[in-house]
C-alpha positions as CSV (number, residue, x, y, z in Angstrom):
1,X,-21.2,-54.3,-32.8
2,X,-21.4,-50.6,-33.2
3,X,-23.3,-48.6,-30.8
4,X,-27.0,-47.5,-32.1
5,X,-26.3,-44.0,-33.6
6,X,-28.2,-42.6,-31.1
7,X,-25.8,-43.6,-28.5
8,X,-23.3,-42.4,-30.9
9,X,-24.2,-38.7,-30.8
10,X,-24.9,-38.6,-27.1
11,X,-21.2,-39.7,-26.5
12,X,-20.7,-37.1,-29.2
13,X,-22.1,-34.4,-27.3
14,X,-21.0,-35.8,-23.7
15,X,-17.1,-35.4,-25.4
16,X,-17.6,-32.7,-26.5
17,X,-19.2,-31.0,-23.4
18,X,-16.8,-32.3,-21.4
19,X,-13.9,-31.0,-23.1
20,X,-15.1,-27.6,-22.9
21,X,-15.8,-27.8,-19.7
22,X,-12.3,-29.1,-19.1
23,X,-10.8,-25.6,-21.4
24,X,-13.1,-23.4,-19.3
25,X,-12.2,-24.2,-16.1
26,X,-8.6,-24.2,-17.6
27,X,-9.3,-20.7,-18.6
28,X,-10.9,-19.5,-15.7
29,X,-8.2,-21.0,-12.8
30,X,-6.0,-19.5,-14.8
31,X,-7.5,-15.7,-14.5
32,X,-8.8,-15.5,-11.3
33,X,-7.7,-12.7,-9.4
34,X,-6.5,-12.9,-5.6
35,X,-5.8,-16.1,-4.8
36,X,-9.4,-17.5,-5.5
37,X,-9.9,-21.0,-6.4
38,X,-12.5,-22.1,-9.3
39,X,-14.9,-24.1,-6.1
40,X,-14.9,-20.4,-4.4
41,X,-15.7,-18.2,-8.0
42,X,-18.1,-21.5,-8.2
43,X,-20.0,-20.8,-5.4
44,X,-19.7,-16.8,-5.2
45,X,-21.5,-17.0,-9.5
46,X,-24.1,-19.5,-8.0
47,X,-24.9,-17.4,-4.9
48,X,-25.3,-14.4,-8.1
49,X,-27.3,-16.5,-9.7
50,X,-29.9,-18.0,-7.5
51,X,-30.2,-14.1,-5.7
52,X,-30.9,-15.2,-2.2
53,X,-29.7,-16.9,1.4
54,X,-29.7,-20.3,1.2
55,X,-28.6,-23.3,3.2
56,X,-25.1,-25.1,3.4
57,X,-26.9,-28.3,3.0
58,X,-29.1,-27.6,-0.1
59,X,-25.1,-25.5,-1.8
60,X,-24.4,-28.9,-1.4
61,X,-26.8,-30.8,-3.0
62,X,-26.3,-27.7,-5.8
63,X,-23.1,-28.2,-6.8
64,X,-22.6,-31.1,-6.2
65,X,-20.0,-31.5,-3.6
66,X,-19.7,-33.1,-0.3
67,X,-20.4,-31.3,2.6
68,X,-17.2,-31.2,4.0
69,X,-16.0,-29.3,0.7
70,X,-18.8,-27.0,1.4
71,X,-17.7,-26.2,5.1
72,X,-14.4,-25.9,3.8
73,X,-15.1,-23.4,0.8
74,X,-17.8,-21.0,2.8
75,X,-14.9,-21.0,6.0
76,X,-12.4,-19.6,3.3
77,X,-15.0,-17.0,1.7
78,X,-16.3,-15.9,5.1
79,X,-12.8,-15.0,5.7
80,X,-12.8,-13.0,2.8
81,X,-15.8,-11.4,4.1
82,X,-17.2,-12.1,0.4
83,X,-20.4,-14.3,2.1
84,X,-22.1,-14.1,5.3
85,X,-23.3,-16.9,6.8
86,X,-26.3,-15.9,9.0
87,X,-29.2,-18.0,11.3
88,X,-31.2,-19.2,9.8
89,X,-34.3,-17.3,10.9
90,X,-36.7,-20.0,12.5
91,X,-34.1,-23.3,13.0
92,X,-31.2,-22.3,16.0
93,X,-29.3,-25.1,14.5
94,X,-29.3,-24.2,10.9
95,X,-27.5,-21.4,8.7
96,X,-28.0,-19.2,5.9
97,X,-25.2,-18.2,3.4
98,X,-25.5,-14.8,1.4
99,X,-23.6,-13.2,-0.8
100,X,-21.7,-10.3,0.3
101,X,-21.4,-6.4,-1.7
102,X,-17.8,-7.5,-1.6
103,X,-18.5,-11.4,-2.7
104,X,-20.8,-9.7,-5.9
105,X,-18.0,-6.9,-6.7
106,X,-15.4,-10.3,-6.5
107,X,-17.3,-12.4,-8.3
108,X,-17.8,-9.5,-11.3
109,X,-14.2,-9.2,-11.2
110,X,-14.2,-13.0,-12.2
111,X,-16.6,-12.5,-14.9
112,X,-14.9,-9.7,-16.3
113,X,-11.4,-11.2,-16.3
114,X,-12.4,-14.7,-17.4
115,X,-14.3,-12.7,-20.6
116,X,-11.5,-12.0,-22.1
117,X,-10.8,-13.2,-25.3
118,X,-14.7,-14.4,-25.8
119,X,-15.0,-11.5,-28.7
120,X,-12.5,-13.8,-30.7
121,X,-14.8,-16.9,-29.6
122,X,-17.9,-15.0,-30.4
123,X,-16.1,-14.1,-34.0
124,X,-15.0,-17.8,-34.7
125,X,-18.4,-19.5,-33.5
126,X,-21.1,-16.4,-34.1
127,X,-22.7,-14.4,-32.1
128,X,-26.3,-16.6,-33.5
129,X,-24.6,-19.8,-33.1
130,X,-23.7,-19.5,-29.6
131,X,-27.0,-17.9,-28.9
132,X,-28.6,-20.9,-30.7
133,X,-26.8,-23.2,-28.2
134,X,-28.1,-21.9,-25.2
135,X,-31.9,-23.1,-25.4
136,X,-31.0,-27.1,-26.0
137,X,-28.4,-26.7,-23.8
138,X,-30.3,-25.6,-20.8
139,X,-33.1,-28.3,-21.4
140,X,-30.4,-30.7,-20.9
141,X,-29.2,-29.5,-17.9
142,X,-32.8,-29.1,-16.4
143,X,-33.8,-32.2,-18.0
144,X,-29.8,-34.3,-16.0
145,X,-30.7,-31.9,-13.2
146,X,-34.3,-33.7,-12.3
147,X,-33.5,-36.8,-12.7
148,X,-30.5,-36.7,-10.4
């Protein structure tokens, strides 16, 4: 029995997304500077994207990792002064995590190094084709994020 066409399309879509994810991760890991790990870059990038301090629990939820993994990553980034772990303004037990200027600079450096070769990618696929992918992929991500 064969799967319905819509199942085959979804399988093909998620297979392509998974392969692209693996290729992008390998590319990033190969160029990250100063002993940074992919998990460090992901954290820095997330903090830069949300542009506000957040709690470790919110970070764990957003990045889909355990609190233990977040704690380890936060400790390593704080040691490098790439983030600041601050007391929560109203909850004495709570913490807030904020990106430092050094963290922003490290994230920007990672992006610059990772973007090497992007012009070749743009030439091969086409700038308009790449731009057209963003809205439907964003809708897919927003749906999946809301449905978890």
